[in-house]
Steps between C-alpha positions, in 0.01 A plus 500: 500500500644831396478806732380835387750791543315640801495155658879474450550829678283392791688170523840674496377740767382203706841330465677823593287535814579138593873561462478832681306353790734203519791743541313712757609452858272560795695595807462297819451813708543321832836360397618834362369699795662269754826508305503878517408505869780257585739713298386809692584328829843403367561858397390620845762268653765667289398839636471414868594221740245586766305178560200671656467734204536206261216328686284806439600502132418128473159552657419810294587311181256231621748231408346249739133516405550577129807290429539254788839635603565463873694769678765470762366596844689752710430498872269778615594754765279682743671827412571460129781702353637495151767241433674775307567653841587175670730371227704818498503547874563147625845506342609720790252378760748485786696810407444861581427701183790684345466877530744733325428758765320469831239227556196632685272225628126501556290232668120523528525358851755551775741206495727582795424471871668795672342842520767682304387727222514383137787636293457330162759230559426135427471441877286806577306574180254778447133407525381701200623578151433871558748499790754321283466762224557778754812314616620462139456872437712577804772268374498650150509852637794438732725251323685514171452131428285256313127548541341274761286193444181449698463128571154374588472191717234229488134597534246759397627857529201728545543857379222591745303646210774754425659494155879470502611810308852507354648812344831643376663464842435123483684451170728199516289316759429126472212313665561127524314203641731294722637192319286191548220677688147587394461874508188704428420870503135562586284809460245359742425549866470189717157446652526322833265208543369659821337777297236262367164417656272231358158598367240296315543281189870446556585868463750670731525873555803705611505864605820640348466855632805465723708323238424767239523802731823620341379438143161669483612756244663244276256209480456430127162496324504120512697274735612142458521211743764227474638199677836343421352284225164655419344817362167557671212611277294813556144373552340486157217384279516263326742303716831419332871480562656769277831312494358196320145570378511658155209711381599637162234512229599157365618343826338173598248553782543876483131550587556308821749765612342814354166664422365526148464849357139416416411554868596867467208717396735785424850625571454873560700740286657815637333827408658692211780733611758719335693293243863431583756745365670327207862518391550410134790489253483371143860419407415395147357836397599766751780405738618768747814694407811287528302176517533253210207374301348161571293351222609134495174351629226433247250565782506877522432519873821317587698793362347719771542570869177555693407520868236660721475623857259674734125527454310174501828308489607625842175375655629145453878503463579809708626853444850388406395246239602568141343218304497398136146372559388844617605656168274570205727312259551149643551222246477122485244234579180658638684831547202682353325428831772675699525794262123554513507497881779758511335733252165476682654549845322186618729208574346154493597350833207470740433721801236260628274214403149362529461126539208262467367452854284205395796302371770311691602845626196518725743399774648850490173650625561371852864600548706817481719535193641840601880480500484199274705489181365387167744332261374509141661386178532753220237440232774358274653299789823697479536623858343490845328813633426554871234724657444585867133506604414814695119488504231233471127544445220261591411452133832365377687817412866546596719812488877478449781717634669750269778345296342158468627290210835679463687167519438458126616749241199492271127567491227238486285444193130579476239271350479716188880483458575134576167323466666158473645536853159526671256224402242673722536831312183643349648469151504121546133474604205423276399754394829692550494825696750783536721436800789716622573326828862422585624143476725324749632151520420282799550650846511429872496692827734469798572664836143438620442386858168338411683264263743370765389139469797296376807381692800706395305828472528821702350847524663813645281790614710815457267708714504278809836325444323168543641201313262211431655167401366157414821298541599227259688318774538558873877532458439816297378684812856535626649589161300797365667808353305798371657670199503878534773630266528479123880528479756310705820661371517832319825609331524858371804693379733217599744269326695179553254329733470121509212296643556124510353181645194659659129417482238775473142461624192658659431827317168678457318496167537800272198459276312783677798738491587744218514356147523653153604414148880523458499516117313389190449136592180375659643491852439712802770468764567569867842653559617279785635159600635298792842623388468847347791654309510860374797706387719205589790324331706185537245327722495120515222278633598135489404161639195645673143380517195723457199312630138597559554869453176676416653753261802501267819316591766747375425839347745715300386863492631787293880506455669173594818349354664159514248324720577126524215271602628144497413153631190606693161334535179703462182312593139562605521877440204735477638681196826491297824327581707791369366825355655820365366850440724780380415864429508697178420859408203402286663348188851622591695224676846640430555582871503122554309520827407134479648159588787383278740206505285282724588130511233248597661158493439145625194590703187291546159666469177313570147558629493875441216747452292369789306830518586710193467259210674739259835410657816332376823344618669803342286803417709764324378856455733780391830316535775399259793264455360235735629143487251226592699178486468133605192543717215253559151653487172315535147507644382857458177661379639718220831544313818378667695794354323822405658791314257788546690723255829543313712772661844470345493122462809281522333240721607136477277204588697177478511147634173515695252215558142631498178299519148521648466874451173675407311245711216739582492720191536504123597725209858493627826307493758366746706799385288804415591842366337830409656807337224758460690812611812638331800574725811696409837373628866499398554132579510387138850640440568679829484847345218561254147571618282240335167322530673184375597281797767234529324179386363279778631143465318182606704187441569146619187481717276195555140620518162326525217730388225290659183613678391844377823580318517511122843585362799435723584867440192717456634811326185705540402854401795682346766256622811538283876448498504139623756234414353160590721202423593142590211444740289189560134604498259220589120518487566842352419687185786679330597852402248775573591841364174670413331821615774733382806296598817501288877449485503159667684177422363154580741222408620147579213424739314172551124567512252228599141623480169347596200683347419812702406829336621438145822704491714188453864540386488873432256787491625835374310820437577775255819707501583856413753570227840363596475302826382144486563163668711187448371143548758240403643154575220413741358150539124522556254216573132598507180315582673247726171402663162646583454852628590578861299806597566744782497318831632179344861421584554166327349277228283308747254793503525581129194528280351170391454629145792575267540835330409534133751367247543852363608639836735207561685587181517874565864584572478878508376835378689809393498811276607298198574793269748662740833530321704513821351195667744211534359148542712204391665166581232379743373145557127442541338180623129424499290187530458461124812685389311792348577864571292810427582870543229766538537832318203708608193319368702274271682181584789339316673167522863525598604442138261765370618743766863443408433551130269801523674707769859373500473426873567175686792421268664180621211418733358146507191319620441145618296274722569469870799288596450254785479622858852382593648704216317814612618457858854440372488825305399680819764318705774601259403864542464470878849348528633806316340722765 
């Protein structure tokens, strides 16, 4: 029987599909995922020897329950301290520490029997660090010798709620934990067990009037309560442990730990006020005299500088705030919301709320919420906003204190602006109705006496000084410390100070203190930390542990130089591990009043952002020439490293292991950047004023972009001047350089992408004349398994349905006609070996793309290799790290 021509074509097509499908390789995602997780643990072992930390890494990678890998057990201790400390200290356990100058000793308890006065010797140590600092100042003032070393002996050294302030006269001082001993500096006051009286329902009450008599003028807006191993929880609804219970928009069981926004009848907007005063410069069309032009971004607004202050802006962020988001020219995703608010003089952060009294919130009708604090996610789930309740009506209406919500840098959306974010909005009803109510994410309320119903909770009444506690264990009653200060050590106008082998604990939260936006990124920031450095140089903080601090760990403010932060552990922190915030004169940064030459190396960051979810291991605002090297970062709600701007550049991110970031959010990456405001510096060549920074390099890192992350490096709005090379990016999409970005190079990376938001190997926007991007010699595997949406950290929770074949073949999108764009010599791997590039509304096979546009010369496509080969590729790159 002879076939007709059309039948021959169909038959040939059928044979081709059979051959194609026979060559296709479906990845065993469990095998691949476990291979990468095991490799991550091996890489962690190359970075650190600390067995306790490696246990935490093992557990966070879920190697036991996902991959059946048992972990070695390290004996627990009642007073846990980092093995980083122990390993380095036990070498000289029986020796007195070496001091170049005088050793001045401090013991938190008297350890000698006679009644002689302390003198700072090892036999008669001082009882407080403050006394030791006074002694050190006397030594430095009277002797022409080496600066003294303060040596802290075993135990918890209470600062008695008084920050240790070091200044120029303390330059050269060292503070050292005694070798082999567990040393802590605490910002808390001890609460004697005798203060407590039992009441009903297992609650104890303590009158702290006497204890706080000397601190009445300095009690912070919110206090914290700690034991040696536990952070007590301010009484809240719904009940949850903020250290472990995640409540991001995609977090599993988030509604168990938070309240749906549908129970809010309305978040009340502030009344219109005078618009903020705007500062605006357009460097592409009309730069000031002596200032060069900037026109290298295809998105016009990223060639500008804009900020706003006063008016409605000051009602939230304060009189001193100068915010990009208070200007009338903000740019980027949803920036039209912020610009509209500024121009109208009506910011969109609530001054009160009305809730549905017939819902689950009926419980609030019988208790007082005054003094309570509402935590509410931003409508886009970017940040956490906090509001103090000052008034409560009988019909479900609450009034908030002035300045509520300032912990986030941006306004909330309304129903008519972001209809998709509020399923209850009038626009989504049938029939639709006009609705201009504000939208939040989920929310909760804490610091409410009437909600003191769970062991491990407390409530402090600031008016009566009464502390109510429902203890988790009876042993806690003799171990309570109330945190009253936000900073433990403050260093200003000093140099050559070393802090080593010390633990830091028990500070008050800062989320109700002053916050404002430091620059053009989304963040708002509190200028403070357990260790606060300003106008300081040559400061080292090493082999320390920062645990259960309710604010930032270390904060670099304004001009700092050569700060070394090495081999520390940051864990269970309320906000960032390390944060920076320099100053500029609007766009002019040539005075260099910002941190430079900071080294952050071989630290461990985990369980951060307990309160402010928009927090990172390293949050950099207005700083330059930072080195972030060989750190381990995991288990945090948002990006592990956030660059809020590009002031001068020259930063290096290398050798880091990052995974389990963005666990409670999305639209982000493990490393995130923004560059919306232009800044003038001379750092590019050391002489010439220029808006062009030194490129920021990101290389030889091993990064998982699981949970709500997308790209391993999310180069968002305006981000430019990046050199990203020789990284292993797993569960990560590739190069993002859209929204006005330019002048970046992405090369020699291994990209392994599960379906997420369709940006795949590369996604580039348009460019202005001249600047463009380079994407070359990368190896990119896309469509490895089914989609893992926000809130999903591994393939076990991936979608049950595969993505469309078209999306699984989509390798990238770019401005294909751009003559300066350089894309070549890449390897692409997909399930069926096909590869498609999007050019606007058109799509081209790799061969068509090469022929039509002259791009992707030397690039190849193929089906997935086996899982062992992929892991070997990654291992070869990790070994090079």
